[in-house]
N, C-alpha and C positions, 0 to 999 in steps of 0.2 A: 408506480409510490413506493414510495417508505413508510409504513408498518410496523405494529409494533411483534415479536418473531412469535412463532404464535405453536402449542403443540404439532400439528399439524406438518409443522416445517421441517421439522427439526432430522429428519435424513435428507431430506434435502442440501440444508444447511451446512450437515453431514460428508454432505458430501463433494460439495462446493469447494467445502478446508479444504479435503485427505486430497482432492486434485487444484488445487491452487498451490497450495503450502506444498506439495509435490511437485511441479510447474516451473514453482520460484524460486526452492531452495535446490536445485541442483546438485548440490554438491553436497547434501547430509540426505541419505537410502534414505526411498519411498516407503519401504521397512518400519523405519523409525516412524514415520508420521503414520503409517499403517497398528502399529502399536501405544495410536495414542489413542487409539479413534474412540474410548470406551472413558478414561479421562472426560473430554472431547463430550459425549454425551452425559456422564454423569456427577463431574465435580465442577468443569471449566466454563461450560455452554449456565447451566443450573444459579452458578455465584455471580450473573452477568445478566447488565443488560441490553437485551437484542432487539435488533431492530433491521425490518432486512427487504432487498428492494424487488420488490414485484413487476413483471411487465407480464403484458397478455396474459392474467392469472399462473403468472411460475419465476417461483424465484429466484432469483440471478446475479443476488451479492448479497450479504451483511454486513452491522458492524457491532461487537461485544461494547460495554465500557464497564469496567470495575471501579467503581470511586472517579476518580479523576482518570484514572487509565484505559491509553485502547489500547484491548486486549487483544480486537480484536480487528480484520478489514481481509473478505477474499470477497471477489468478486467470478461467478464462473469465469474460468479460460476464455472460453470463447462467445464470452460478453466480454473481455476487455479489452479499453483502449474507446469506450463508446460515455464515457463521463460517470456512471458507477459510481468507482471507487470515488469521485469529487463528491458527488452528491450523497456517498453514501456517508464520505470527512466531516462535507458543509453540517450535515442533521446532528452528527455527533460533537461537533464546534458549538453550534446552539446548546446543547443541551448542558455543557457545565462552561466554566471563567479560565479550565487552563487542561492540559493533555499532554500527557505523557505517554512514550511508548518506548519498544524495545524494537531495536530488525537486525538482522543479521549486514557486518559488513558487506557484506561478497554479495548484495540484493543491491546492484545501482541503482535499478529501476525503481524497485521501492524507493530507498534514499527521495531520490528524486524527484519524486510525486510526492513525499513531507515534504522537502524544502519547498519547492511549487506551490505549498500550501503553505508554506508559512514556518514550519517548525522548524527549530534549529538543534545542531547534535550538541548536548550536554556534557556529551561522554562515552566512552567504552571503554567495556568492558566484555568474560568471557560466560557466554551461555553453560551454565551445570552442564543440561542437558547435554553437550555437542562438541564441548568445548569452543564453539567457531564461536573464535570477537564479533560481539555484538554492537549499536549504537542507540543510546540511548538517548533521547528526544523528545523535545519541550515546546506547547504549545501558547502563547496564552495572549487575547488579544494586543494591539497597538495602546497606549492611551490616549488621547490626544495631549500636541503642544499647545503649549499655552502660547499665545498671541501670534499662534501659527498660518496659514491659509487661511482668509476667509474672517480673522480677526476685527472688530471694528474698533481694535487701543490703535496710537499712532509711538 
């Protein structure tokens, strides 16, 4: 079940973020992520709209949007590969007409995930915080093609 994040979910969301970030970004020291926990708690999450994926009363993933930016999507490492990330991403798509994000270029699994879900690479840049290359990606629904399949016009 996907629902809005509640204040009582905060510590679980932070734990998921730290563990998933550390695992997905093994090219960045864990201490980097640990040093950003307070910013996540006090700056980033309060500025975002966040939804959690709850299963059997336990939060197992979350997605955060800031305007049209997919600011965060993380699934507990023990729950990855079960469709939770896909469900959260589809939920985010229903909230916005367009989404953009950045992802580390070295995070091949996440890039493949976003490409499978219709995102396209829009550019590349360096992350100011880590110095690692990251890709800018965008998603927007395809407009129907006039006169396409199923059209009654000849």
